[in-house]
C-alpha positions in Angstrom: 106.5 118.9 85.3 109.2 118.8 87.8 111.4 115.7 87.4 111.8 113.7 90.5 114.2 111.3 91.7 111.8 108.1 92.4 113.1 104.8 93.9 110.0 102.6 93.5 109.3 99.4 95.8 109.1 96.4 93.3 107.9 93.6 94.6 107.5 91.4 91.3 103.8 92.0 91.0 102.0 93.9 88.4 101.2 96.9 90.7 104.5 97.8 91.4 105.6 97.3 87.8 103.1 99.4 86.4 104.0 101.9 89.1 107.6 102.1 87.9 106.4 102.3 84.4 104.1 105.1 84.7 106.7 107.2 86.5 109.5 106.2 83.9 107.0 107.3 81.2 106.4 110.9 83.1 110.0 111.5 82.4 111.1 110.9 86.0 114.6 109.4 87.2 113.4 106.0 88.5 115.1 103.1 90.1 113.8 100.0 91.5 114.4 98.2 94.8 113.0 94.9 96.0 112.6 94.2 99.7 114.1 91.2 101.1 112.4 90.0 104.0 112.7 86.8 106.9 112.9 83.4 105.4 111.2 81.0 107.9 112.5 77.5 108.6 111.2 74.9 106.1 110.8 77.1 103.4 112.7 75.4 100.7 110.9 76.3 97.5 112.6 78.6 95.3 109.3 79.2 93.6 106.8 80.0 96.6 106.3 83.5 95.5 105.3 84.8 99.1 107.8 83.4 102.0 110.9 83.1 100.0 110.5 86.0 97.2 112.7 84.0 94.9 110.5 84.4 91.9 109.1 88.2 92.7 112.8 89.2 92.9 113.2 87.4 89.2 110.2 89.1 88.0 111.3 93.0 89.4 114.5 92.8 88.0 113.4 91.4 84.8 111.0 94.6 84.5 113.4 97.0 85.6 115.7 95.6 83.2 113.2 96.2 80.4 112.3 99.6 81.6 115.9 100.4 81.5 116.2 101.4 85.1 118.6 100.2 88.0 117.7 97.7 90.6 118.7 97.1 94.1 117.7 94.5 96.7 117.3 95.5 100.2 118.1 92.7 103.0 115.6 93.7 105.9 115.4 90.3 107.3 116.3 91.1 110.9 114.2 94.3 110.9 111.3 92.3 109.4 111.7 89.8 112.0 112.0 92.0 115.1 109.4 94.8 113.9 106.7 92.2 112.4 107.0 88.4 112.8 107.9 88.6 116.6 105.4 91.4 117.1 103.1 89.5 115.1 103.7 86.1 117.2 103.8 87.8 120.7 100.4 89.6 119.9 98.8 86.1 118.4 100.0 84.2 121.6 98.4 87.0 123.7 95.1 85.8 122.3 94.8 89.0 120.0 94.6 89.3 116.1 97.2 91.7 114.9 97.5 92.7 111.1 101.6 92.1 109.9 100.9 94.0 107.1 100.2 97.2 108.6 103.3 96.3 111.0 105.0 96.0 107.8 103.9 99.0 106.2 104.7 101.5 109.6 108.2 100.0 109.9 109.7 98.3 106.9 108.1 99.1 103.6 107.9 102.5 104.0 110.3 104.1 107.0 113.0 102.0 106.3 112.8 101.8 102.4 112.6 105.8 102.6 115.8 106.0 104.4 117.7 103.7 102.2 116.6 105.4 99.4 118.1 108.7 100.9 121.3 106.9 101.6 121.2 106.0 97.3 120.2 109.7 96.4 116.7 109.5 96.1 114.3 112.1 97.2 110.9 110.2 97.1 109.8 106.9 97.3 106.6 105.1 95.4 104.5 101.9 96.0 101.9 100.4 93.9 99.1 100.9 96.9 95.4 101.5 95.6 95.5 105.3 97.6 95.9 108.7 97.2 97.9 111.5 99.4 96.2 114.9 100.0 97.6 117.9 102.3 95.4 120.3 104.4 97.1 123.4 104.4 95.6 124.8 107.5 96.9 122.1 109.5 99.8 121.8 107.4 99.4 117.9 107.3 99.4 115.4 104.4 96.8 112.6 104.7 96.0 109.4 103.0 92.5 109.3 100.8 90.8 106.4 99.6 92.0 104.9 96.0 89.5 105.4 93.3 89.1 101.6 92.9 86.6 100.8 95.9 87.7 97.1 95.2 91.1 97.7 95.7 91.5 100.5 98.0 94.4 100.1 100.6 93.7 103.2 102.6 93.0 101.1 105.6 96.6 99.6 106.0 98.6 103.0 105.5 97.1 105.1 108.5 100.6 104.4 110.5 102.7 106.3 108.1 104.1 109.5 109.3 104.4 113.1 107.9 108.1 112.8 106.8 107.0 109.6 105.1 103.8 111.0 103.4 105.6 114.4 102.1 108.3 111.7 100.3 105.7 109.2 98.8 103.9 108.7 95.6 101.1 106.5 95.3 100.4 106.8 91.4 97.8 103.9 91.3 95.4 105.9 93.5 93.4 107.3 90.6 93.3 104.3 88.3 91.1 101.1 88.4 92.6 97.4 88.8 91.7 96.7 85.1 93.3 100.0 83.9 96.8 99.0 85.7 96.3 95.4 84.2 95.7 97.3 80.5 98.8 99.3 81.2 101.1 96.4 81.8 99.6 95.0 78.5 100.5 98.0 76.8 104.0 98.0 77.8 104.2 94.3 77.3 105.2 93.7 81.0 106.1 89.9 81.7 104.2 90.1 84.8 100.5 91.6 83.1 98.8 88.6 83.9 100.1 87.7 87.2 97.7 87.0 90.1 97.4 89.1 93.2 99.0 88.0 96.3 96.2 87.2 98.9 98.5 85.7 101.5 100.6 87.1 104.2 104.1 86.7 103.0 105.3 84.8 106.3 102.4 82.6 106.2 101.5 81.4 102.8 99.5 78.8 103.8 97.4 81.1 105.9 97.8 78.5 108.9 98.8 81.0 111.5 98.5 78.3 114.3 101.0 75.9 112.7 103.5 78.6 112.2 103.6 80.0 115.6 104.1 76.4 116.6 106.4 75.6 114.5 108.8 78.7 114.6 108.0 79.9 118.1 106.4 77.4 120.5 108.0 74.1 119.8 111.0 75.9 120.1 110.6 77.8 123.4 108.5 74.7 124.9 110.8 72.0 123.7 108.6 70.1 122.1 109.7 67.6 119.9 106.5 65.5 118.2 102.8 65.2 118.5 102.6 63.7 121.7 103.2 67.2 123.0 100.9 69.0 121.4 99.1 71.9 123.6 95.9 70.3 123.6 92.9 72.1 125.4 89.1 72.6 125.7 86.7 74.3 123.4 83.8 75.6 125.8 80.7 77.8 126.0 80.8 80.9 127.7 79.1 79.7 130.7 82.0 76.8 130.8 80.2 74.0 129.2 83.0 71.9 127.3 82.1 71.1 123.8 85.4 69.4 122.8 89.0 69.6 122.1 91.5 71.6 120.0 95.2 71.7 119.3 96.1 75.0 120.8 94.1 78.1 121.4 96.3 79.9 118.8 94.9 78.2 116.1 91.5 80.5 116.7 90.9 83.9 116.7 87.4 85.9 117.6 84.9 85.6 115.1 86.1 82.6 113.5 83.4 79.9 112.1 85.7 77.3 110.3 87.5 74.3 111.9 85.7 74.1 115.3 84.6 70.4 114.9 82.2 70.5 117.7 78.4 69.8 117.3 75.8 72.4 118.1 72.3 73.1 117.7 73.4 76.7 116.2 76.3 78.1 114.3 79.0 78.5 116.6 81.8 81.3 116.5 84.9 82.0 118.2 84.1 84.5 121.0 87.3 84.6 122.7 90.3 82.4 123.7 92.3 82.2 127.0 95.9 82.2 126.8 96.4 80.9 130.1 94.4 78.1 130.3 94.7 77.2 126.7 91.0 77.7 126.2 88.7 78.5 123.3 85.4 80.1 124.0 82.7 79.9 121.5 79.0 80.9 121.3 76.3 82.0 119.0 76.3 85.1 116.6 74.6 87.4 119.2 77.6 86.5 121.5 80.0 87.8 118.5 78.4 91.0 118.4 79.8 94.4 119.6 78.5 98.0 119.7 81.5 100.0 121.0 85.7 99.5 121.8 88.4 101.4 123.1 91.0 101.9 120.3 94.5 102.4 121.7 97.6 103.8 120.3 95.9 106.0 117.6 97.8 108.1 115.3 96.5 111.0 113.6 96.8 112.8 110.2 94.1 115.3 111.2 93.5 115.5 115.0 90.2 116.4 116.2 90.0 119.0 119.1 90.1 117.7 122.7 86.2 117.6 123.6 85.1 117.0 120.0 83.0 114.5 119.2 83.5 112.9 115.6 80.5 111.9 113.6 82.7 109.5 111.2 82.7 105.9 109.7 85.2 103.4 111.3 86.6 100.5 109.6 87.6 97.4 111.7 89.0 95.2 109.0 90.1 95.3 105.9 87.5 93.8 104.4 84.9 95.2 106.9 82.4 98.0 105.7 82.7 101.0 106.9 80.5 101.8 109.6 78.9 105.1 110.9 80.1 105.6 114.9 80.5 108.4 117.4 84.1 108.7 118.1 85.5 110.3 121.3 88.8 111.1 122.6 89.5 109.2 126.0 92.9 110.7 126.2 95.9 111.6 124.2 96.2 108.2 122.6 93.1 106.4 122.9 89.5 106.9 121.6 85.9 105.5 122.5 84.1 104.4 119.5 80.3 103.9 119.7 79.0 102.2 116.5 75.1 103.0 115.7 74.6 99.3 115.0 76.4 96.5 116.6 79.4 95.2 114.5 80.5 91.4 114.2 83.8 90.4 115.5 85.4 93.8 116.8 88.8 92.0 117.7 91.5 93.1 119.9 94.7 93.7 118.3 92.7 94.4 114.8 93.4 98.1 113.7 90.4 100.5 113.5 90.7 103.4 110.9 88.8 106.6 111.1 87.1 107.9 107.7 85.5 111.4 107.4 84.1 111.0 103.9 87.3 109.5 101.6 89.9 111.0 103.9 91.9 109.0 106.5 91.5 110.9 109.9 94.0 108.4 111.4 93.6 105.0 113.1 94.9 102.7 115.6 94.6 99.3 117.4 91.6 97.8 119.3 92.4 97.2 122.9 88.8 96.1 124.1 85.2 95.7 122.9 82.0 96.1 124.8 78.7 94.2 124.4 75.7 95.8 122.9 
């Protein structure tokens, strides 16, 4: 086996720690690096692993010491805020629902990380993502494959990676199940072997996106100082009937069921928001169902022919079950997706990722949806 010089992105979790240990055990020259991202105001607890990353850094460094590999810290705070935080806030305040983890993968966790790794003399990078990499010789193109563990598969969030990143990327955990990774961590006596997985967006550890946006963006931009200035609006049905009030449309996203706080004869869902009017529009389950959508800014690993109509599966959220659909090119950068069956809460701003079997053909960002 050819010995490679590989820099592992080490978050301090069990997956990235086992990734480093596996590659070291295979005889490669391995280093580790932890990314330092943006620190929001008010995050003062040194042990809050998500937003501050102090405990994660400590764990990553401890594993690196145990493995006998060098460890670096990359300060990407400025880039993370520009490419991830600001983009997330801009989209959310437009009434869209972005996926910041995909933005981070596209700009920070892979592209920027690879550039810094090469500056240190490394030829390859590796992460603890549960996905695999394939190669299509006829098209001379790399692509992403689903990971073996269907419950942990992360292929959905990797569709924006470019060919330069893919040819320099190693994903050792793609052929493992999570239980096997835990067993490996115990075998090597890694201190993180029982550490729980992070289920949160790193810069919003309490999952309260609306409060984050209000605190970090709206209050600064609008000069709001106290609760008297709360940006209150109305909750209305699609035909204009007012059902209640809310504390800002940015607390809500399409498909949301909880937190509406208004009585109604049927279960209500958010079917949309109107940022200009600061309104939240609600309806029943049929109102949140759609059968087609336009997906823009599409990036392909394996691009179809211009007039080809694909019969493939499409995934519209990370936890969404892939659904069979017909996909046709609209132009060079967008496609029209028509599902066989209506899907719940197709949401502008979210990613739609295209699968042929276990292969990811490409993906893009949902621009608009249409009723069944």
